N, C-alpha and C positions, 0 to 999 in steps of 0.2 A: 973561840971561834972569831973570825974576822967580823967587824961590825959593818962592813960594806953591805949594801942591799943586794938581794938576789936579782938576776936579770929580769927585766919587765916581761920577757917572754914566758916566765914561769907563772905569771898571774895576769892573763890577758884581760880580765874584767873583774868587777866586784861580785860576780855570780859565784856562789860556792860550788865546789865539786867534791863529791864523796865517792871514794873507791872502796869496794867491798871484795875481799878475796878470802881464800881458805886460811884462816888463822891470822888475818891481818885486815886492817882498815886504815883509811887516811881521809883527812879533811883539809881542804885548801880553800880559804876564803876569809871573809870578815870575822873578827874575833867575837862579835855578837854579844858583848857585855855579859860575860859568863859569871854566874854565881859560884860560890864555893861548891865543889863536887868531889866525888870519890870514884875513881876509875876502877874497873874490874881487872884490867890488864895494864901492863906497862905502857906509858905514853911518852913519846919523844916529841917535844914541842919546839918549834922554830919560829922566830919572828921574821917574817918575810921582808917587811919594809924597814923595820927598826927593832931594837931591843924591846922587851916587854917586862912588866912587873909580875913576879911570881911570889905569891903568898902561900906559905905552909905554916900553919899554926901562928905563932907570934913572929915568925921570921919573914922578912920581906927583902927581896933583892931584885935588881934589874939585870936581866940576862938576855943573851941573844938566842940561846938554846938551853934545853934542860931535859933530862931523863927523869920522869916522874914515876916512881914505883907504883904498882897496883896497890889499892886500898890506902892511898895517901890522900887525905882531904886537902885540897889546894884551890887556889883561884888564880886565873890568868887575866891580867888587865892589860889591854892593848888597844890602841886606836888604829892600828894598821891591820894588814892581812896576816893570818897565822896558818902554819902547817902543823897538823897534829897527826902523828903516826902511832897507831895502836897495834901492838905486836904480841903474838903468843911467845911464851918463854922458850928458850933453847933447852930442850929436854934431853936427858940421858936415859930415862927409863921408858922402855917400849910400851909398858902397860899404861902409863899415863898418857903417852902419845896417842895410843889407841883410844883412850877415854876421851881425849879432847876431840878427836874425829867423830866419835859417837855423839857427843853433845852438840857439835856443830850441825850434824845431820838430823839429830833427833833431840831437840832442846827440852822436851818434856820428860825425858828419862830421869828416874830417881837415882839417888846415890847407891842404894842397894842393888838396883838393876845394873848400873854401870860397873859396880864392883864385881858383881857376879860374872859379867861379860869378860872381865880381865882376870878372873880367877883369884880374887882377893876377898877377905872379909870386909864388911863395910867400914869398920873402925880402922883397919890397916890401910884400906884404900884412901880414906879421907886424910889420914896423916901423911901418906906418901904424896897424895895430890897437892896438898898445901906446901910440903917441903920442896917439891919439884917445880911448882908453878909460881910460888910467891903470892898466891891468892887462894881463896876458898872455893870449894866445889860450888857452893850456892852463888857466889859472885861470878864465877866463870860461866855457869849455866845462864845467869842473867845476861851476860855478854853475848852468849851464843843466841839467845832469844832476840836480842837487839839486832844481830846480824841477819837473822831470818826475816824480821820485820822489814828491815831496810831492803833486802833482796826482793821481797814481795812488793814493797812500795815502788821499787824501780820497774817492776813489771806491770804496774798500774793497779795493783790490788788495793782494796779499801783498807785503810789503816786499822780500823776497829776490828775487822775480821782477821786481818793478818796478825795482829797482836794476840787475839784470842787463840788462833791456831798455833802460835809460837809458845803458848803456855801462860800468858798473862791472864789473871783472874778477871779483870775488868779494864775498861778504858782508863779509869783513874789509876789503877795499878800500873799500867804501862806508862801513863803520863808522869806519875810520881817517880817511877824507876828511871825513866829517861832523864828527868831533871836532876835526880841525885847522881847519876852517872856522868852527865855531860855539862851540867850547870845551866841548862836552858830547856825550853819545852820543844817537843817535836814540831809543834805547829809553827814555832819561830823559824825553824830550819825550812819547813815546807813553804812558808809564805815568802821566803827569799828565792823561791824557784831553784832550789839546789838541784844540781844534776847528779844523779847516782849512777855510777859505772860499776857493773858487776864483772868480775873476772870469770871467764867462761869455765875455768877449772875449779871454781869455788864449790865447796861442799856445803855452803850455807844456804839452805833452802827451807821454806816453810814446811813444818812437819805436816804430814797428811796421812 
């Protein structure tokens, strides 16, 4: 990728913007000094202002963009603005596609319940899910819960109640899970007055 900076119109201010849609999400804003973290879905990272340092295990490299696979512990170090795109995998099995939709709409569902909905045994379903998505059922359900909390927060819901309704056992469970998945705390994002934009067609909504 060319090292030239993106047009300034892409980044009108230092205020972060988060987009939430059906099976995808995006973040545009300051890098926020991220700690090492482990994503639940694939992430495409782009340095908006300049290249960034990507650390994966003992490997370090300076890049302008990178596709970071799900369940890969990594750290992004940047002093400029970053664009992170979180994407559902491109699926070939309709049963797994149906399962993802069920989880996004109802993130408290168990693996046996989802497996039954798509007509598979639990063991067969979990194997197929991992093979098709590149992530585990548990990690994807955690991602679906995060999307639901973000959607609820965008509508003005209390974060503690929203996280409980999405299936998190406690505020600390939500906080620890958020940090492990994104490398920072949810409060850090909120104190930056991040703007959250919800796709009207999104099926990510708090379970009720």
